[in-house]
N, CA, C and O of each residue as an XYZ file, in Angstrom:
360
protein
N      -7.257      7.131     -6.295
C      -7.713      6.118     -7.130
C      -7.079      4.705     -6.415
O      -5.929      5.071     -6.176
N      -7.144      3.841     -6.124
C      -7.120      2.490     -5.782
C      -6.371      1.741     -7.100
O      -7.022      2.185     -8.046
N      -5.554      1.023     -7.542
C      -5.589      0.490     -8.487
C      -5.385     -1.080     -8.117
O      -4.590     -1.405     -7.235
N      -6.234     -2.139     -8.924
C      -6.496     -3.293     -8.148
C      -6.365     -4.135     -9.564
O      -6.927     -3.886    -10.630
N      -5.280     -5.405     -9.190
C      -5.085     -6.185    -10.672
C      -5.446     -7.524     -9.870
O      -5.338     -7.760     -8.666
N      -5.902     -8.315    -10.909
C      -6.113     -9.603    -10.529
C      -5.407    -10.590    -11.639
O      -5.547    -10.452    -12.855
N      -4.748    -11.449    -11.102
C      -4.045    -12.218    -11.867
C      -4.591    -13.929    -12.178
O      -4.663    -14.934    -11.470
N      -4.840    -13.690    -13.294
C      -5.739    -14.998    -13.467
C      -4.863    -15.957    -14.449
O      -3.751    -15.514    -14.737
N      -5.157    -16.964    -14.886
C      -4.679    -17.771    -15.919
C      -6.013    -18.758    -16.865
O      -7.070    -19.187    -16.403
N      -5.668    -18.844    -17.791
C      -6.665    -19.530    -18.943
C      -7.088    -20.942    -18.246
O      -6.225    -21.735    -17.868
N      -8.450    -21.188    -18.109
C      -8.814    -22.574    -17.506
C      -8.972    -22.421    -16.001
O      -9.114    -23.472    -15.376
N      -8.969    -21.179    -15.262
C      -8.804    -20.817    -13.814
C     -10.417    -21.126    -13.429
O     -11.137    -20.354    -14.062
N     -11.065    -21.905    -12.695
C     -12.438    -21.495    -12.620
C     -12.465    -20.268    -11.497
O     -13.109    -19.223    -11.585
N     -11.521    -20.720    -10.336
C     -11.556    -19.743     -9.320
C     -11.299    -18.278     -9.655
O     -11.660    -17.363     -8.916
N     -10.631    -18.099    -10.851
C     -10.099    -17.036    -11.684
C     -11.290    -15.987    -12.023
O     -11.176    -14.797    -11.728
N     -12.491    -16.538    -12.694
C     -13.512    -16.233    -13.134
C     -14.459    -15.884    -12.058
O     -15.325    -15.062    -12.359
N     -14.453    -16.392    -10.773
C     -14.945    -15.877     -9.541
C     -14.626    -14.852     -8.689
O     -15.335    -14.324     -7.833
N     -12.951    -14.509     -9.152
C     -12.121    -13.387     -8.483
C     -12.746    -12.097     -9.168
O     -13.161    -11.138     -8.517
N     -12.772    -12.194    -10.772
C     -12.966    -11.269    -11.416
C     -14.256    -10.609    -11.030
O     -14.324     -9.396    -10.830
N     -15.434    -11.548    -10.913
C     -16.973    -11.350    -10.484
C     -16.876    -10.348     -9.352
O     -17.168     -9.157     -9.244
N     -16.299    -11.370     -8.458
C     -16.312    -10.736     -7.055
C     -15.655     -9.175     -7.011
O     -16.263     -8.216     -6.536
N     -14.532     -9.116     -7.495
C     -13.810     -7.858     -7.724
C     -14.672     -6.661     -8.376
O     -14.761     -5.495     -7.992
N     -15.256     -7.272     -9.433
C     -15.984     -6.392    -10.339
C     -17.272     -5.731     -9.338
O     -17.580     -4.557     -9.541
N     -17.809     -6.306     -8.550
C     -18.942     -5.972     -7.381
C     -18.641     -5.469     -6.541
O     -19.409     -4.585     -6.160
N     -17.411     -5.693     -5.764
C     -17.061     -4.969     -4.814
C     -16.416     -3.371     -5.521
O     -16.443     -2.431     -4.726
N     -15.903     -3.095     -6.839
C     -15.173     -2.171     -7.105
C     -16.333     -1.331     -7.662
O     -16.173     -0.112     -7.731
N     -17.679     -1.977     -8.131
C     -18.959     -1.325     -8.219
C     -19.420     -0.610     -7.296
O     -19.905      0.512     -7.443
N     -19.285     -1.277     -6.168
C     -20.178     -1.012     -4.943
C     -19.410      0.416     -4.209
O     -20.031      1.362     -3.725
N     -18.121      0.296     -4.268
C     -17.291      1.238     -3.508
C     -16.944      2.560     -4.244
O     -16.567      3.600     -3.703
N     -17.199      2.273     -6.012
C     -17.381      3.467     -6.927
C     -16.466      3.556     -7.868
O     -15.315      3.772     -7.489
N     -16.699      3.433     -9.142
C     -15.557      3.550    -10.227
C     -14.633      4.695    -10.123
O     -13.521      4.627    -10.648
N     -15.088      5.925     -9.368
C     -14.071      7.068     -9.275
C     -13.023      6.611     -8.098
O     -11.929      7.172     -8.039
N     -13.301      5.807     -7.366
C     -12.714      5.325     -6.503
C     -11.415      4.003     -6.459
O     -10.402      3.939     -5.762
N     -12.013      2.942     -7.624
C     -11.168      1.819     -7.523
C     -11.452      1.413     -8.866
O     -12.584      1.334     -9.342
N     -10.180      1.111     -9.569
C     -10.074      0.791    -10.963
C      -9.287     -0.633    -10.927
O      -8.325     -0.869    -10.196
N      -9.830     -1.470    -11.782
C      -9.312     -2.581    -11.892
C      -8.808     -3.533    -13.247
O      -9.518     -3.226    -14.204
N      -8.287     -4.081    -13.437
C      -8.028     -4.875    -14.535
C      -7.653     -6.360    -14.225
O      -7.451     -6.675    -13.053
N      -7.550     -7.298    -15.239
C      -7.327     -8.538    -15.254
C      -6.201     -8.881    -15.889
O      -6.094     -8.515    -17.060
N      -5.117     -9.650    -15.274
C      -3.882     -9.795    -15.782
C      -3.583    -11.115    -15.831
O      -3.432    -11.780    -14.805
N      -3.457    -11.671    -17.199
C      -3.124    -13.163    -17.635
C      -1.778    -13.552    -17.240
O      -0.891    -13.173    -18.004
N      -1.484    -14.118    -16.380
C      -0.143    -14.544    -15.905
C       0.745    -15.170    -17.072
O       1.973    -15.082    -17.063
N       0.008    -15.820    -18.095
C       0.740    -16.228    -18.840
C       1.314    -15.142    -19.852
O       2.522    -15.046    -20.070
N       0.642    -14.571    -20.274
C       1.012    -13.187    -21.063
C       1.945    -11.961    -20.514
O       2.586    -11.199    -21.238
N       1.885    -11.927    -18.944
C       2.699    -10.894    -18.313
C       3.278    -11.692    -17.141
O       3.170    -11.276    -15.987
N       3.847    -12.753    -17.423
C       4.689    -13.674    -16.521
C       5.816    -12.763    -15.619
O       5.858    -12.812    -14.390
N       6.693    -11.948    -16.431
C       7.860    -11.261    -15.701
C       7.180    -10.484    -14.839
O       7.603    -10.635    -13.693
N       6.052     -9.499    -14.953
C       5.305     -8.560    -13.939
C       4.993     -9.246    -12.706
O       5.343     -8.930    -11.569
N       4.053    -10.553    -13.201
C       3.645    -11.308    -12.016
C       4.754    -11.738    -11.166
O       4.722    -11.635     -9.939
N       5.716    -12.211    -11.813
C       6.938    -12.885    -10.678
C       7.591    -11.802    -10.030
O       7.965    -11.882     -8.860
N       7.749    -10.777    -10.750
C       8.259     -9.717    -10.114
C       7.493     -9.130     -8.823
O       8.021     -8.522     -7.892
N       6.158     -9.444     -8.974
C       5.258     -9.082     -7.388
C       5.156    -10.074     -6.902
O       4.208    -10.009     -6.119
N       5.599    -11.028     -6.896
C       5.607    -12.379     -6.233
C       4.461    -13.432     -6.589
O       4.391    -14.521     -6.019
N       3.814    -13.132     -7.306
C       2.762    -13.960     -7.731
C       2.947    -15.637     -7.945
O       3.557    -16.086     -8.916
N       2.486    -16.285     -7.159
C       3.043    -17.717     -7.401
C       1.500    -18.792     -8.131
O       1.524    -19.623     -9.039
N       0.569    -18.414     -7.458
C      -0.753    -18.937     -7.890
C      -1.730    -18.082     -8.363
O      -1.579    -16.894     -8.079
N      -3.041    -18.513     -9.250
C      -3.640    -17.476     -9.660
C      -4.982    -18.331     -8.920
O      -4.870    -19.500     -8.550
N      -6.249    -17.533     -8.782
C      -5.940    -16.104     -8.779
C      -5.136    -15.307     -7.588
O      -5.259    -15.624     -6.405
N      -4.509    -14.504     -7.930
C      -3.854    -13.448     -6.859
C      -4.449    -12.056     -7.037
O      -5.057    -11.799     -8.076
N      -4.304    -11.152     -6.084
C      -4.792    -10.209     -6.401
C      -3.803     -8.994     -5.563
O      -3.531     -8.996     -4.363
N      -3.308     -7.821     -6.767
C      -2.475     -6.956     -6.247
C      -2.886     -5.498     -5.852
O      -3.362     -4.908     -6.822
N      -2.849     -4.879     -4.917
C      -3.505     -3.148     -4.754
C      -2.403     -2.344     -5.113
O      -1.363     -2.602     -4.507
N      -2.363     -1.362     -6.010
C      -1.426     -0.503     -6.168
C       0.144     -0.898     -6.250
O       1.107     -0.409     -5.659
N       0.067     -1.930     -7.169
C       1.259     -2.629     -7.380
C       2.140     -3.559     -6.468
O       3.278     -3.960     -6.710
N       1.351     -3.816     -5.352
C       1.729     -4.650     -4.425
C       0.998     -5.903     -4.360
O      -0.222     -5.885     -4.521
N       1.606     -6.968     -4.144
C       0.679     -8.231     -3.812
C       0.010     -8.377     -2.784
O       0.702     -8.780     -1.850
N      -1.154     -8.208     -2.515
C      -1.864     -8.126     -1.008
C      -2.511     -9.411     -0.761
O      -2.299     -9.935      0.333
N      -3.358    -10.074     -1.705
C      -3.759    -11.306     -1.688
C      -3.309    -12.562     -2.500
O      -3.723    -12.802     -3.635
N      -2.301    -13.450     -1.719
C      -1.934    -14.526     -2.668
C      -2.868    -15.626     -3.348
O      -2.631    -16.311     -4.343
N      -4.044    -15.600     -2.497
C      -5.046    -16.374     -2.767
C      -6.439    -15.581     -2.905
O      -6.677    -14.401     -2.652
N      -7.287    -16.602     -3.385
C      -8.792    -15.621     -3.670
C      -9.361    -15.322     -2.059
O      -9.740    -16.205     -1.290
N      -9.326    -14.071     -1.803
C      -9.678    -13.659     -0.229
C     -11.615    -13.769     -0.396
O     -12.285    -13.980     -1.407
N     -11.935    -13.592      0.650
C     -13.392    -13.429      0.939
C     -13.899    -12.195      0.103
O     -13.024    -11.459     -0.354
N     -15.253    -11.880     -0.152
C     -15.218    -10.618     -0.333
C     -15.313     -9.596      0.361
O     -15.175     -8.430     -0.008
N     -15.648    -10.154      1.807
C     -15.362     -9.123      2.936
C     -14.306     -8.706      3.389
O     -14.175     -7.578      3.865
N     -13.110     -9.843      3.275
C     -11.846     -9.504      3.397
C     -11.309     -8.050      2.224
O     -10.496     -7.140      2.388
N     -12.014     -8.336      1.325
C     -11.265     -7.717      0.427
C     -11.753     -6.537      0.242
O     -11.015     -5.568      0.064
N     -13.202     -6.440      0.260
C     -13.669     -4.828      0.749
C     -13.217     -4.512      1.933
O     -12.669     -3.411      1.879
N     -13.191     -5.041      3.135
C     -12.448     -4.271      4.062
C     -11.123     -3.849      3.674
O     -10.799     -2.820      4.266
N     -10.244     -4.293      2.878
C      -9.069     -4.097      2.586
C      -8.893     -2.817      1.879
O      -8.024     -2.058      2.307
N      -9.687     -2.424      0.722
C     -10.014     -1.353      0.087
C     -10.720     -0.012      0.537
O     -10.652      1.141      0.112
N     -11.460     -0.645      1.615
C     -12.159      0.552      2.693
C     -11.171      1.034      3.684
O     -11.302      2.114      4.260
N     -10.169      0.215      3.881
C      -9.156      0.710      4.837
C      -8.396      1.375      3.990
O      -7.909      2.373      4.522
N      -7.970      1.164      2.417
C      -6.878      1.907      2.029
C      -7.648      3.304      1.749
O      -7.110      4.360      2.081
N      -8.877      3.285      1.152
C      -9.760      4.489      0.716
C      -9.833      5.616      2.202
O      -9.807      6.842      2.084
N      -9.928      4.876      3.573
C      -9.734      5.852      4.371
C      -8.346      6.394      4.634
O      -8.179      7.551      5.021
N      -7.555      5.720      4.464
C      -5.926      6.019      4.642
C      -5.800      7.267      3.678
O      -4.692      7.800      3.640
N      -6.780      7.776      2.920
C      -6.365      8.560      1.586
C      -5.893      8.232      0.381
O      -5.620      9.154     -0.388
N      -5.712      6.954     -0.011
C      -5.353      6.550     -1.257
C      -6.517      6.788     -2.340
O      -6.346      6.290     -3.452
N      -7.483      7.388     -2.131
C      -8.493      7.544     -2.993
C      -8.206      9.069     -3.537
O      -7.648      9.864     -2.781
N      -8.629      9.493     -4.970
C      -8.066     10.521     -5.542
C      -9.060     11.604     -5.211
O      -8.866     12.758     -5.594
């Protein structure tokens, strides 16, 4: 299973867009393959800094910062499909 985290902050317009896109892509690939959570960078600042998150929204996959800004749905889907093909799925 791939674990995705979207780092967001209150009042961030693009963050809502990121959550919506991530939810759609995760549902498309299957809840059994992709798990995601929304991380409020103000509440989990130390964790965000440890991963190198500087702006919101950012997206981490399996505990590593992969997108430091909002990717297109196509780029996100391609990255997740690549990881699933490499055997990161349960």
